[in-house]
MARMIPA-200416 format. One record per residue: residue number from 1; x, y, z of N, C-alpha, C in turn. Coordinates in Angstrom, 3 decimals. Each point is the difference from the previous one (the first is absolute). Layout:
<resi:NUM&nc1:X&nc2:Y&nc3:Z&cac1:X&cac2:Y&cac3:Z&cc1:X&cc2:Y&cc3:Z>
...
***
This chain:
<resi:1&nc1:-77.041&nc2:106.261&nc3:32.443&cac1:1.756&cac2:0.319&cac3:1.020&cc1:0.257&cc2:-1.065&cc3:0.754>
<resi:2&nc1:1.103&nc2:-0.210&nc3:-0.419&cac1:0.167&cac2:-1.359&cac3:0.682&cc1:0.714&cc2:0.600&cc3:1.622>
<resi:3&nc1:0.055&nc2:-1.062&nc3:0.755&cac1:-0.186&cac2:0.128&cac3:1.653&cc1:1.852&cc2:0.984&cc3:0.223>
<resi:4&nc1:0.820&nc2:-0.654&nc3:-0.670&cac1:1.435&cac2:0.201&cac3:-0.525&cc1:0.802&cc2:0.275&cc3:-0.956>
<resi:5&nc1:0.535&nc2:0.524&nc3:-0.370&cac1:0.624&cac2:0.423&cac3:-0.976&cc1:0.737&cc2:-1.344&cc3:-0.459>
<resi:6&nc1:-0.199&nc2:-0.299&nc3:-1.556&cac1:0.830&cac2:-1.013&cac3:-0.112&cc1:1.416&cc2:-0.070&cc3:-0.189>
<resi:7&nc1:0.292&nc2:0.801&nc3:0.373&cac1:1.819&cac2:0.402&cac3:0.069&cc1:-0.093&cc2:-0.600&cc3:1.290>
<resi:8&nc1:-0.637&nc2:0.378&nc3:0.838&cac1:0.285&cac2:-0.648&cac3:1.616&cc1:-0.350&cc2:-1.053&cc3:0.978>
<resi:9&nc1:-1.521&nc2:-0.604&nc3:-1.874&cac1:-0.670&cac2:-1.225&cac3:0.989&cc1:1.128&cc2:-1.026&cc3:-0.235>
<resi:10&nc1:0.941&nc2:-0.132&nc3:-1.198&cac1:0.947&cac2:-0.839&cac3:-0.609&cc1:0.566&cc2:-0.732&cc3:1.613>
<resi:11&nc1:0.866&nc2:1.005&nc3:0.704&cac1:0.721&cac2:-0.558&cac3:1.219&cc1:-0.915&cc2:-0.900&cc3:1.032>
<resi:12&nc1:-1.437&nc2:0.680&nc3:0.176&cac1:-0.931&cac2:-0.870&cac3:0.391&cc1:-0.242&cc2:-1.168&cc3:-0.351>
<resi:13&nc1:0.139&nc2:0.117&nc3:-1.305&cac1:-0.710&cac2:-1.587&cac3:-0.184&cc1:1.626&cc2:-0.966&cc3:0.033>
<resi:14&nc1:0.932&nc2:0.285&nc3:0.328&cac1:0.808&cac2:-0.622&cac3:-0.554&cc1:0.319&cc2:-0.584&cc3:1.773>
<resi:15&nc1:-0.044&nc2:1.266&nc3:0.611&cac1:0.027&cac2:-0.925&cac3:1.040&cc1:-1.408&cc2:-0.741&cc3:0.382>
<resi:16&nc1:-0.340&nc2:0.417&nc3:-0.049&cac1:-1.364&cac2:-1.661&cac3:0.218&cc1:0.423&cc2:-1.041&cc3:-0.463>
<resi:17&nc1:0.880&nc2:-0.044&nc3:-1.017&cac1:-0.328&cac2:-1.285&cac3:-0.846&cc1:1.404&cc2:-0.666&cc3:0.591>
<resi:18&nc1:0.640&nc2:1.080&nc3:0.696&cac1:1.818&cac2:-0.213&cac3:0.880&cc1:-1.343&cc2:-1.199&cc3:0.872>
<resi:19&nc1:-0.393&nc2:0.750&nc3:1.117&cac1:-0.079&cac2:-0.813&cac3:0.922&cc1:-0.793&cc2:-0.946&cc3:-0.177>
<resi:20&nc1:-0.853&nc2:-0.249&nc3:-1.164&cac1:-1.028&cac2:-1.518&cac3:-0.055&cc1:0.639&cc2:-0.954&cc3:-0.373>
<resi:21&nc1:1.445&nc2:0.931&nc3:-0.767&cac1:1.025&cac2:-0.798&cac3:-0.305&cc1:0.328&cc2:-0.847&cc3:1.499>
<resi:22&nc1:0.485&nc2:0.471&nc3:0.796&cac1:0.383&cac2:-0.311&cac3:1.282&cc1:-0.651&cc2:-0.719&cc3:0.877>
<resi:23&nc1:-1.062&nc2:0.306&nc3:-0.306&cac1:-0.677&cac2:-0.980&cac3:0.630&cc1:-0.556&cc2:-1.411&cc3:0.099>
<resi:24&nc1:-0.425&nc2:0.200&nc3:-1.601&cac1:0.728&cac2:-1.782&cac3:-1.399&cc1:1.151&cc2:-0.428&cc3:0.763>
<resi:25&nc1:1.122&nc2:1.124&nc3:-0.468&cac1:1.145&cac2:-1.053&cac3:0.933&cc1:-0.206&cc2:-0.347&cc3:1.667>
<resi:26&nc1:-0.234&nc2:0.536&nc3:0.781&cac1:-0.233&cac2:-0.063&cac3:1.515&cc1:-0.733&cc2:-1.411&cc3:0.217>
<resi:27&nc1:-1.208&nc2:-0.090&nc3:-0.713&cac1:-1.023&cac2:-1.142&cac3:-0.166&cc1:0.690&cc2:-1.128&cc3:-0.423>
<resi:28&nc1:0.315&nc2:0.242&nc3:-1.084&cac1:0.486&cac2:-1.458&cac3:-0.214&cc1:1.631&cc2:-0.394&cc3:0.877>
<resi:29&nc1:0.324&nc2:0.398&nc3:0.560&cac1:1.655&cac2:-0.147&cac3:0.987&cc1:-0.906&cc2:-0.697&cc3:0.886>
<resi:30&nc1:-0.846&nc2:0.692&nc3:0.540&cac1:-0.621&cac2:-0.452&cac3:1.201&cc1:-0.798&cc2:-1.691&cc3:-0.559>
<resi:31&nc1:-0.394&nc2:-0.226&nc3:-0.821&cac1:-0.685&cac2:-1.091&cac3:-0.544&cc1:1.213&cc2:-1.214&cc3:0.164>
<resi:32&nc1:0.869&nc2:1.265&nc3:-1.311&cac1:1.558&cac2:-1.472&cac3:0.236&cc1:0.197&cc2:-0.695&cc3:0.768>
<resi:33&nc1:0.269&nc2:1.313&nc3:1.236&cac1:0.543&cac2:-0.645&cac3:1.877&cc1:-0.701&cc2:-0.989&cc3:-0.252>
<resi:34&nc1:-1.499&nc2:0.575&nc3:0.644&cac1:-1.085&cac2:-1.241&cac3:0.243&cc1:0.059&cc2:-1.841&cc3:-0.964>
<resi:35&nc1:0.156&nc2:0.297&nc3:-1.284&cac1:0.067&cac2:-1.383&cac3:-0.230&cc1:1.037&cc2:-0.995&cc3:0.195>
<resi:36&nc1:1.384&nc2:0.790&nc3:-0.098&cac1:1.086&cac2:-0.276&cac3:0.561&cc1:0.342&cc2:-0.612&cc3:0.824>
<resi:37&nc1:-0.929&nc2:0.659&nc3:1.228&cac1:0.035&cac2:-0.640&cac3:1.385&cc1:-0.533&cc2:-1.344&cc3:-0.296>
<resi:38&nc1:-1.696&nc2:0.288&nc3:-0.617&cac1:-1.070&cac2:-1.160&cac3:-0.099&cc1:1.050&cc2:-1.516&cc3:-0.658>
<resi:39&nc1:0.452&nc2:0.209&nc3:-0.879&cac1:1.049&cac2:-0.468&cac3:-0.395&cc1:1.068&cc2:-0.982&cc3:1.073>
<resi:40&nc1:0.456&nc2:0.631&nc3:0.156&cac1:0.962&cac2:-0.036&cac3:1.554&cc1:-0.946&cc2:-1.162&cc3:0.594>
<resi:41&nc1:-0.793&nc2:0.825&nc3:0.748&cac1:-0.535&cac2:-0.776&cac3:0.702&cc1:-1.224&cc2:-1.499&cc3:-0.086>
<resi:42&nc1:0.009&nc2:-0.431&nc3:-1.669&cac1:-0.436&cac2:-0.543&cac3:-0.884&cc1:1.362&cc2:-1.394&cc3:-0.133>
<resi:43&nc1:0.406&nc2:0.670&nc3:0.360&cac1:1.855&cac2:-1.045&cac3:-0.941&cc1:0.059&cc2:-0.722&cc3:1.789>
<resi:44&nc1:-0.114&nc2:0.768&nc3:1.205&cac1:0.056&cac2:-0.588&cac3:1.160&cc1:-0.605&cc2:-0.887&cc3:0.283>
<resi:45&nc1:-1.481&nc2:0.738&nc3:-0.437&cac1:-1.025&cac2:-1.358&cac3:0.443&cc1:0.294&cc2:-1.355&cc3:-0.989>
<resi:46&nc1:0.411&nc2:-0.036&nc3:-0.636&cac1:0.121&cac2:-1.605&cac3:-1.545&cc1:1.506&cc2:-0.347&cc3:0.811>
<resi:47&nc1:0.822&nc2:0.728&nc3:0.582&cac1:1.062&cac2:-0.913&cac3:0.950&cc1:-0.502&cc2:-0.504&cc3:1.085>
<resi:48&nc1:-0.960&nc2:0.783&nc3:0.753&cac1:-0.628&cac2:-0.707&cac3:1.300&cc1:-0.581&cc2:-0.861&cc3:0.023>
<resi:49&nc1:-0.853&nc2:-0.199&nc3:-1.392&cac1:-1.028&cac2:-1.432&cac3:-0.333&cc1:0.695&cc2:-0.913&cc3:-0.491>
<resi:50&nc1:0.824&nc2:-0.021&nc3:-0.902&cac1:1.433&cac2:-0.528&cac3:-0.730&cc1:0.563&cc2:-0.883&cc3:1.432>
<resi:51&nc1:0.501&nc2:0.614&nc3:0.941&cac1:0.596&cac2:-0.494&cac3:1.282&cc1:-1.259&cc2:-0.961&cc3:0.424>
<resi:52&nc1:-1.284&nc2:0.755&nc3:-0.026&cac1:-0.712&cac2:-1.219&cac3:0.961&cc1:-0.220&cc2:-1.231&cc3:-0.854>
<resi:53&nc1:0.083&nc2:-0.236&nc3:-1.406&cac1:-0.343&cac2:-0.439&cac3:-0.545&cc1:1.069&cc2:-1.581&cc3:0.246>
<resi:54&nc1:1.265&nc2:0.857&nc3:-0.092&cac1:0.838&cac2:-1.002&cac3:0.067&cc1:0.301&cc2:-0.898&cc3:1.508>
***
């Protein structure tokens, strides 16, 4: 006998998938912000080094 009847278990499975998807989206957003910040900092450092070379 299953722990939950199959009729009510579907809602829990759907909720678990939604929570997992939300966590993945949040993680990707955080990493995207970090990559964007690193790109800006690298561009700024590149500009500073080019100014020093002139």
